[in-house]
C-alpha positions in Angstrom: 0.0 0.0 0.0 2.7 2.5 0.9 5.6 1.3 -1.2 3.3 0.2 -4.1 5.5 -2.8 -4.9 4.0 -6.1 -6.1 4.9 -8.9 -3.7 3.8 -12.5 -2.9 1.1 -12.9 -0.4 3.4 -14.3 2.2 5.5 -11.1 2.1 2.4 -9.0 3.1 0.4 -8.6 6.3 -3.3 -7.5 6.2 -4.4 -5.0 8.8 -8.1 -4.4 9.5 -10.3 -2.9 12.1 -13.7 -4.1 13.4 -15.7 -2.4 16.1 -12.7 -0.1 16.9 -10.2 -3.0 17.4 -7.2 -3.4 15.1 -6.3 -6.9 14.0 -3.8 -8.7 11.7 -4.8 -11.3 9.1 -7.9 -11.9 7.0 -11.3 -10.7 8.5 -14.6 -9.3 7.6 -14.8 -6.0 5.8 -12.1 -3.7 4.4 -8.4 -4.1 5.2 -5.1 -2.8 4.0 -2.1 -4.8 2.9 1.5 -3.8 4.1 4.8 -5.3 3.6 5.6 -7.7 6.5 9.2 -6.4 6.5 10.4 -3.1 5.2 9.5 0.6 5.6 5.8 0.5 4.9 4.7 0.6 8.5 7.1 3.4 9.4 6.0 5.4 6.3 2.3 4.9 6.9 0.1 8.0 7.3 -3.3 8.5 8.6 -4.5 9.7 5.2 -3.1 6.6 3.3 -4.5 4.2 5.9 -7.8 6.0 5.9 -8.0 6.0 2.1 -7.4 2.2 2.1 -10.1 1.6 4.7 -12.4 4.4 3.4 -12.7 6.0 6.8 -11.3 9.1 8.5 -8.5 8.1 10.9 -6.3 9.9 13.5 -2.6 9.6 14.1 -3.4 7.5 17.1 -4.9 4.9 14.8 -1.6 4.9 12.7 0.4 4.5 16.0 -1.7 1.5 16.9 -1.2 -0.1 13.5 2.5 0.4 13.6 2.7 -1.1 17.1 0.6 -4.1 16.1 2.8 -4.8 13.0 6.0 -4.4 14.9 4.9 -6.8 17.6 4.2 -9.5 14.9 6.5 -8.5 12.0 6.3 -12.0 10.4 2.6 -12.5 10.7 2.1 -12.9 7.0 -1.2 -14.0 5.6 -3.6 -16.3 7.4 -5.5 -18.4 4.9 -8.8 -19.8 5.9 -9.9 -23.1 4.4 
């Protein structure tokens, strides 16, 4: 989303929000894809994240996403079967 590079699914992590709680992995509703490793999380802005989710966000939301991704940098994609 931030770097706009094409990557394999296992090199990306999906971030979403439901009922005000941020989560990683596939889920219901809109989500944004970030590089699992690299500068995407640090370069993420409220406007870019909000545009991807189609909502207005605050810088606190971006800080929450950065924290979540940094806690689990190799989360990758969870495939539901």
